[in-house]
Structures are given as C-alpha cells and as structure tokens.
N, C-alpha and C positions, 0 to 999 in steps of 0.2 A: 504494500500500500504506500509506504514511504517512498519507494522507488518511483512509482507512478506520479506521485505528487512532485517530486524533484524533476522528473521528465517534463511534466506540464509547465513547471516554472521555467525551466531552461528554454522550452519552445516558445513560451510567451515572451520572455526577454529577447530571444533571438528575433522573433517577429517584430518586436518594437524597434530593435536596432536596425533591422533591414528597412522598415518603413521610414524611419527617421533619416537613414543614410540615403534613401532614394530622393528625398527632398533637400538634403544637405547642400548648401551653397547655392540654391536657387534664390532668386530675388523674392523678398517678402514685401507685399504691399500693405503698409500699416494703416494708411488713411487716405481718403480722397475727398476733397472739397471742390464741388462744381459751383461756380458763381456766374449768374447771367447779369450782364451790365450792358446797357445801351445796344441791345440787339446781338451781341456776341457773347461767347462763353470763355471762362477761364477755368483751368483745372490746376489745383495744387495737390500734388501727389507726394506722399511721404513713403520712402522706401527704406528697407533694411537689407543689407547684403554683406557678406564677409569678403569685402574687396581685399585682394592680396597684392595688387599692383597693376601695371599696365597689361599684363597677360590675362587677368581675371578680375573683372569689375562689372558692376551694373552699368550698362552703356545706353539704355533707353527705356522708355515706357511709351505706351500708345493707348488711344481710345479706338475701339472697334464696335461696329454694330453687331447684331445677333447673327448676321451672315458672315462675319469676319472681315467686312470691308473697313479699311482704315479711315477714321475720321480725322485724326490728328496724331502727331508723333513728336515726342520730346527726346532729342538726342543728348546724352550725357558724355561730355568730352574728356573726362579724366576720372581716375579712381577717387573714392571717398573713404580711404582707409581709416582716417582718424576723425571722421564725421559721420557717425551712425546713431540713429537713423538720420536721414536728410530729406528735405523737401525741395522739389523743383516744380516750376510753373510753366504751363503752356497757355498763351492768351490769344484772343482774336479768332477763334474758330467758331464755326456755325454747327449747330445741331438741328437737323431737320425735325420738324414737329411730329412726323410719323415715326420717329425712332423712340419706341417705348422702353426698350431695354438696350443698354450699352454696357461694355466691359472695359475695364482697365487691365492691361497686361504689361508685364515687366520683362526685361531681357538682360542677360549677362553674356559676356564674350565666350565663356566656356560651355555653358549649358543651354544657351538659346532662350526661347520663351518659357518662362516659368509656368507650371501648372496652377500656381496660386494667382487666380484672377479675382477681380472685384466686379460683381454683377450689380449694376445700378438700374433700378426701376425708376424711370423718370416721373412716374406718378406718385412716388413716395419721397418726401423731403429728407428722410433719414433712413438708413438701413445698415446692414452689416458692413462696417468700415467706410461708410460714405455719408456725406451730407450735401444737400443742394440748397443754395442760397439764391434768391431772386431779389434784385434791386431795381 
C-alpha cells in the first residue's frame, strides 16, 4: 500500500514538473488595459519573461481577432533582463465595431508565440487580466 502511495506521489510530481517545464520561458501576459480616446485605441500590455539577453527575450506582442488576423503589433527592440514585469504601449489603432472578441498574444525569440493569450470580450469592461476604458 505504501509503495502505491509513493508511486502516485512520484507520478504527480513528475507530471507537475513536465507541465511547468512545457510553459517555462514563455512570455506571460500579466495585464492588458485597452483605452479608447478620440476614435482610436491604445493598448498597455504588461509582460513577464525570463529574458536572458539578446538571444532570448520577449520581442513583441500583438492584438488579433478571433480568426487570427493581426490588428496591431508592438515590437520590443531589446531585452528587459532587469525590468520585470514591464509594460509597453501601442497607440492609434482602430478596432472594428464587429470585433466582439480579440486576443493579446506575446512572442519571444526562442519559443515563438506563447500559448498564454488574453481573451478580451469587448462587451465586458473587465475580465481575466484585462480592463477596457472609454473616454
């Protein structure tokens, strides 16, 4: 009985380590603030990533619609090794009124687009990791 319990414990810990390592070093999107001002939009996106230098850092984030069409993209031109998490802004883009759901995606040089996306329901002013402001 004790042997089976130890085996279950080892398998559980192994699964946890495997799952966490699968997402290790991907960019994490901490928070998104979308602000509408004078007919255009601004996105303030806070990211967290274990940047290690010029070979491996978070190099961009983008807004896409539910079909994967890019609405806007913010390129990050250098590593942020000593500035984590960090927020960067994209301003002056348009969101068509028919776009009810959009996503924020983040990218790093080594792993590509992170599976950690933020889904934004444009009919809800707040949601999981996002806020919409209208001025």
